[in-house]
N, C-alpha and C positions, 0 to 999 in steps of 0.2 A: 647271208645271215651268219649266225655263229652258233654258240653252244646252247644246248637245250637241257632241261632238267625237270624232274617231277617227283612227287611223293603221293602215294595212295595209302591211307590208313585203312587197313583191312577190317579193323574193329569198328569202323564207321565214325570214329571221333574226328572232330575238326582238326586240321593241321594248325598247330598253335603258332602265334606270332613269333615266338622265340625260335621255333624250328624253321619258319620261313626266313627269319633274319640270318640264321646260321647258313642255310643253303645259299641265299642271295649273297651273303658276304664272301663265302668260299668261291663264288663264281664272278665276283666283281671285276676281276682282272680281264675277263672276256667281254665286258660290257663297254666296248670301245665307243659305240654309238647309242648306248642306252641298254636298259634291262627292264623287262616287264614280266609280270606274273599274273596268273588268274587263279585265285584261291576260292574254290567252290566246295563247301562242306568238308568232306574228308579227302579232297583232292587238291593238290597244288601242281600247276603246270607253269613253267617259266622258260624264258629265252633271253639270252644276251645277243645284242645286235652288233654286227660289223658290216657296214655298207661298202659297196664297191662302185657305186655310181654317185656322182655328186648330186644328181636328182633321182631319188629312188622312188619307184612306183609300187614296191611291195608293201603289203599291209603291215601294220605293227603286229609283231608276234609276241606271245602266242595269239593266234587268230581264233575267235570263238563265234562263228556263225551258228545260229539256231542251236542244235543240241550237241555240238561237238566242240572240243578244244584242240587246236592243232599247234604243235611246236615242231619246227622243221629246219634242218640245216641241209640244203640241197642245191644241186646244180644239175638240171635236167638236160640230157643230150637229145632226146626225141620229142622236142616241143611240137614240130609239125604234125606228128602222129597224134599227140594228145590234143592239140587244138582241133584237129579234124574230128576226133572222137567226142569231144565235149562241146563243139560248136561255139567256142569262145573266141573273142577277138585276139589278134596277134600280139597286142601290147600287154596282155595280162602277165602277171609274175608267175614264177615257178610255184610259189606257195598257193596261189589261186588254182593253178592247174592240178596240184596235188589234192586240194579239197574237192574239186569236181571229179577227179579220178576216183577218189574214195566214195563219193556219192554214187558214181556210176557202177563201180565194181566191188565196193566194200573192201574187206581185207584182201581180196584178190587184186587190188590195185597195184600191188608190188609186181605182179606179173606183167604189167603194162608200162613200168617205169624203166628208163635207161639213164644212166649217169652216176653221179655220186650223191649219196644221201644218207641221212639218219634222221628219223622222225618219230614222233609220238602223237597218237590221236586218242583222245579220251571221248568215248561216246556216252554222254550223260544218261540218256534214257535206258540204254542197255547195260550201263555200268560195266563197260568193257574198255580195256586199254589195248591199243595196238602199237608195238614198236617194230621198226624194221631198219635194216642196214642194206646198203647197195650190194650188188653182185660180187664186187671185188673187195668190199670192206674198207673203202677209202675214207670213210667217215667213222670216227670212234663213237661207241655207245656202250656204257657200262651199266650194270644193274646189281641190286642186292634184294634178296627176297627172304622174308621171315614170316612167321605166323601173324605178326602184328602189323607189318608194313612192307611196302614195296617201294624201292627208290631207283630212279634211273637218272643218268647224267652223262654228258659228253666227256667229262673228266672224272677221274676217280676221287679227286679231292672234294667234289661236291657231295658224293655219297658218304665219304668218311666224316664230313662235318656233322652229319645228322644220324648216321648209323649208330645204334647202341654199341657200346664198348664191352669188353676190351677188343681192340683189333689184334688179330692173330697173324703173324708173319707166315707167308706161304713160301716155305723153303724151296719149292720147285722153281720159283722165279729165279733162283741162283743157277739152277741147272739150265734153265732157258737162256739166261744171260751168257753162259759159257758155250752151250751147244746148239741152241735154237731147235730143240727137238721135243718139247713138251706140249701139253694141251694149249693151243693158242688162246683158248677162252680164259685161262688163268691169269691172275694179276699177282702183285706182291702181297696182297691182303687176302686171306682166306675168306670165302663167302662173297667176295666181290668179283664179278665175272664180266668179260667182254661179250657183247652180242656180235658174234663173228659174221663174216661175209655171207650174203645170200640167205640170211635167217630172218624170220619174223617171230616175235614173241607176243602172245596174248595173255592178258590177265582178266579173268572173269570168274565170278563166284569164288574169289580168293585163291584161284588155282592158276599157276603159271604153266603155259604150254609153249614150247619152242618148236618151230617147224622150218625145215629147210625148203625154201621156195624155189631155189635154183641150184642145180648141180651142173658143172661144166661137162659138155658132151661133144666130141668131135663129129664131123660129118657135114659141116656147112659149106666147105670150100673144096673144089675139085678142079685142078688145073693140070695140064699135061706138060707145058713148057715152063722152063725156069724163069724166063722173063715175064711170064704171066703172074707167077708167084711174087716176084719182086715188085712189079707194077702195082699189084693189089696191096702189098704191104706199104708201099710209099703212100698210096691214096688213104689207107686207114690211119697211118701216122699223121698225115696232114689234117685229116678230119679230127683226130683226137687232140691235136694241138690247137686247132681252130676253136673247138668247143670249149676250151679252157681259157680262152682270152675273154675274161669276164670283167665288166666294169670299164670305167674310163680312167682309172688310176694307172700310174706307171707300171710297166711289166718288166720283171727281172728273170734272170736264170742263174743258177749255180753252174758255172762253166769250167770244166776241168781240162778241156783240150783232148779228152778221149773220144772214142767213137760214139758213145751213147749221148752224152751231153752236147757234143758238137752237132750231132744229127738233129737233136731237138732245136738247138740254137739256129741252125741253118734252114730249118723249116719255119721257125717262128719269126725270125728277123724280117724276111721278105713280106710276110703277112702284115706285120706292124708297119713296114715301110709303105705299103699300099694305103695305110690309114694315116700316113705322115706322123708316125710315132716311133720313138727310139726303143731299143731293147737294152736294158741295163744288165751287164754281166758282172758277176762277182766270182772271183777266182782266188784260190789259195796258192801263193807263190813265195819264194824266198826274196829277201831284199836283194836288189841288184848289187852284184859284187860279192855276195855271200858264197861260201863254199857249198858244193852240192849241186844237185840237178833238180829242176822243177819243170813245169809244163808251159812256161811262159812262151816258148817258141811256137807251140801249137795253138795256144790261146790267141796269140797275135795273128796267126794265119787265119783263124776264124774271123777275127776282127776285120782284117783286110778284105775278106770275102763278103762281109756283111757291114757296109759302111755306116749303118744306123745303130750299130752296137756302141754303147758307151761303157767302156771297160773300167772296172774298179778292182784293183788288186788288194787282197786282204792278207795281212800278216799275223793277225791275232797277237799283237805285241803285248808283253807283260802278262801273258797267261799261258796255260798249257795243261797237261794232265795233272790232276790232283788240285787244281785251283778252281774255285767256284763249282765244285762237284755237286754239292747239295742244291745249289741254285739250278743246275741243269737237271737234277733228279726231280725237283719240284715242277719244272716245266714239262719234262718228258714223261714223267710218271713210270719210267722203267729205269733199270740200272743204266747209266750213261755209257755210250760206246766210247772207245778209247780216243776218238777224235772229236769228242763233243765240244771242246774249246774252240775248234775251227768252225763247227756248225753254227755255234751261237755268235761267233764273231762275224760270220757272213750275214746272219740274220740281223744283227745290229746295224751293219753297213746298209743292208737293204731297207731297214726301217728308217734310217737317216735319210734315205733317198725317196721316201714316200711310196715304196713299192706296194701295189695292191694285190698282185698275184706273182708268186715266185715259182718258176718252172725248174724241174730237175730231170736229169737223165737216169735217175735211179731205176733199177729194175731191169735195165736192158740186158745185162749179162745173165739174168735169170733165164731168159728164153729168147727174146728178140735177137740178141747178138751173142747167143751161146756159141762157145768155141767148137763144140762137136767132137771133143777129144775121143770118146769111145766109139764113134760111128763105125770106123773101119773094123775095129775089134768085133763089134756086134754083127757086122755084115759077114765076116769070116765065120763066126760062130753059128750063124744060121745057114751057112753053105753058099753064100753069094760070092764065091771066090773070084769070078771074072770081074764083077763090078768093083770089088775091093782092090784088085790088082790094078785096074785102070786108074782108080783114085790115088793109089800109092805112086804110080808113075806120074800122074798129074802134079802131085805135091813135089816130086823130085824135079820136074821141069820148072815149076813156078818158083821154087826156092833155090834152084840151081845147086842142088845138093845130090850126092850119090844116093842110090836107092836104099842102101842098108840102114843108115841112121833114120831114114823116114820109116822103114819097117819097124825098127826098134821103138821109135817114139809112138807110132800109131797103133801098133799091135802088141809087141812083146812086153812093153811096160805095163800093159793092162792085164796080163795073165797072172793067175794066182801063183804060178811057179816063180815068176820074176819078183813079185812082191814079197814072197816068202824069203827068197834069197837075198833081197835088198832091204829087209826090214831094218829100220833105224835102231841103233843100240839104245838110244835114249828117246823116250816119248814125252812130249810136253802136253799131251791131250788133257790129262787131269791135273796139270801142274797148279799148285796153289790151293787145291781142295784137300780136306782131310780124307784119308783113305776110307774110313767108315762111311762118311757122307757120300763120297763119289761112288763107292762100290754098291751102295744101296740103290743106285740108279743105273749103274753100268750096264746091266743086262737089257735095259730099255733103250739104250742108245745104239746108233749105228754109225760107222765111220767108213770113209772111203769115198771115191768119186761116184757121181751119178752115172749109172749105166743106161737107164731108159728115161730120157728127158721128158717125154710126154707123160709117162706114168707118174713121175715125181711131181711135175707141175700140176697135173690134174688133182693129185692128192693135196698139194699145198694150197691151191685155189679153193678147193672144196672145203678143206678144214678151216680156212680162214687165215692160214699162216702168211700167205702172200700179201694180205691186206694189213698186217700188223704194222709194218714200217710206214706205209702211206698214211694210215690212220694216226700214228704218232706224229708224223710230219704235219698233218692237218691241224692237230691241236697245238703243236709247238709253234708253227708259223702264225697261227691266229693270236697267240699271246703277244706276238710282235706286230699285230695289226694287218696281216696279209694272209691270203689264201695260198695253199700249196697246189701245184699242178704236176701230176706224175703220168704223163701221156703214154709212156711205154708199158704201163700196166693197165691200160684201159680195157674194159670188157671186150670191146669189138676187136682190139688187137690180139688179146689172149685167145678169143674164139678162133681167129685166123691161125694162130700158132699151133692150135691143137691138131690141125690137118697138114702141117708142113712135113713132108718126107724128111727124115733125119739127114740123108746124104746132102741135102741142099745147104746145110750149115757149113759144109766143107767143099762146096762146088768150086771147080776150077783150081783146086789146090790152095785155097785160102781158108784159114780159120775165121769164124764169124762172117762167113761168106754171104749169108742171106741179107743181113743189114748192109754190108759193104756194097753189094750190087743194087739193093733197093735205093741207096743214096747216090747212085750215079747221077751226075748233073746237079746234085744238091750240095754235097760236101766238096771242099777242096781236095784234090787227089792226095795231098800230103797227109791229110787226116784219114781219108777213106781207106788208104792202103797201109797205114802205119801198123807196125806189129809190136811196138814197145808201149809201155804205159808206166808213168811215174806214180808215186804215192799221193793220195789226196792231201795229206799234210806232209810236205816234202822234208821237213826237219823234225819229224816225229821222234826219231831216235836221239837227236840232239837235245830235244826238250826233255826226254826221259832222263838223259844223263845229267842235265842241269837241275833236274828235280830229285836227284839221288838222295839229298838230305831229307826230303819228305818221305821217300820210301824207307830210308833207314830209321827215321823217327817212328814210323808206324810199325815196322817189323820188329824193332827192338823195344817197343813200349811194353810196360808191365800191365797195361790196361787189358784186362781179360773180359772184354765185352762179348756179346753173343756171337758176333761174327767169327772170332777166333776160338770161342769156346765150342762151337758146334759144327762150323762149316769150313772155315779156312785154316790153312796150315802155314804158320810163319816159317817153319823149317823148310817146307817145300818151296816157298817163295824165295827164301834166301839163297837157294841153290841156283837161282836164275841169274848168273853173272855174265853170261854170254850175250852177244847181240843177235842171236838167232831171232828171227822175226816173230815166230809164234811164242817163244819164251818171253820176249819183251811184252808182247800183247797180253800174255797170261799174267805177268806180274802187274801190269797196269790194271787189268781187270780185278786182280786180287785186292790191290790197294783201294780202288774205287768202290768195290763191293763192301770192303770192311768199313769204309767211311759211311756208306749208306745204311748198313745194318746198325752201326753205332748210333746214327741219327734216329733211326726208327726206335731203337731201344730207349733213347731219351724221351721220345714221344709217348712212351708207355706201351709199346707193342709187346705182345706175349709171343714167345717162341716155342710153339707146340707144347705149351704147358710145362716146358722144361726150365724156362728162365724168363723173368720179367723185370 
């Protein structure tokens, strides 16, 4: 299925045809296989359809049996359990399972669902709305609440089409774009919020209540041997991949040649081969003969290991940063990342090949393939000197390096003394932002490497931050007619990671050791043990240089729109003349955000009552 939406007029007045038309029109691009609505008095519930089977057994959505109306975008992982609990035949759809789960458990049905989902259920007799998102937040759902009306939608644009104006720009979205550290529920429009991971929202008696129904908690896994941990991880990854092979349309993957995406590809390809199906791989590389380095060598190694891979190299010709920026913003509904041109070029290639579900290795380096950089430092700090010394010597043997540079890298560089003595003279952290704007949020931001990976990831998962990018991918991909699949961030894999002892990430003297060893017999050794990694868009700096005229035009313009009036600094951005990676990324972000803010201004956005 696909996008869902709804309106509840709290004053009891019917939802007008004009309002229905505005909402339906705003979401028409998601109606690949149709769009249906149920308008009952003061309530509108609707759904856009995207089918993944040539012969679909799911009911037309929204589904309104008896006294409820259900709209749902879901892919359930625990069908056997739900079938057993509901006594339903095996062929029923996920939507029917959701309905019977709601009949059996009411609002507590969310406690019994596993998978990826965002759904809305309107109970007519009780005049109650239930909204819920999955544990990891892999499906987006936004809402707006006022005394007069409540609106929800898979995409923000559906809400903005019918929400009373004026729309007010949420300046915190710029801080989020630069630093990824604000409230994950915020959007670029004030009063429009994301229903983040593991949350359920109820609307009854005109009152909205949000409840956290799931909070990640360690304690499920207990192993003593390293190979038990790696075997379990491999099994969980295979299950996560298998659960996401949905439908009978072609399956694709964005393959970079790195450890994460190659692991997914080398699990996925044999599964498809057993079904006599190919795996279409889409990769960003340079043209043959071009100057520079890319990942073609490693991508080809994966292809030789998996003969059913049909490789497509994507060059994103004729585009780059600052081109089609607003088109990307409309699709992504966040400030576009600096490589958005390559993301959308890959999606266009996948669309042209009829891909129904597109896998990605995104999220692996968040935890599954974490490098474990501070592990030895943390061990020494808590007094585990003997274990730390053994690991240092193991690194020395594995890398065939003297002990001293290993000690310096694994311990000394993490000390506050070393960081103070080697503090860079020039910081690009706030580059491109006006001092007053940046400083008003500076005290809320934290910088530096993660010391406690478990603590950091539990916070990110619980707050909904981990799910933000997968949710954006889900929406972006479905505008191209395909589902996204992010198996490395599946709930079951994340629950496993909560219990992994930190030292396993550097076991045997290897960074990212846990995933490397879990992929023994799955990955080609050249990929499994590689220690280098190229850029996702290998000619990013070349594209920036060739777009210098665009940068100059924007930075030297006299157009004093809201972006440069309140948030961005032309002088700061113009100082960025070097090819320092962070500096170039900051200038790209600055130009992109200036274009987006200018476009919002033209649409009539108000900027904190300062400017419109």
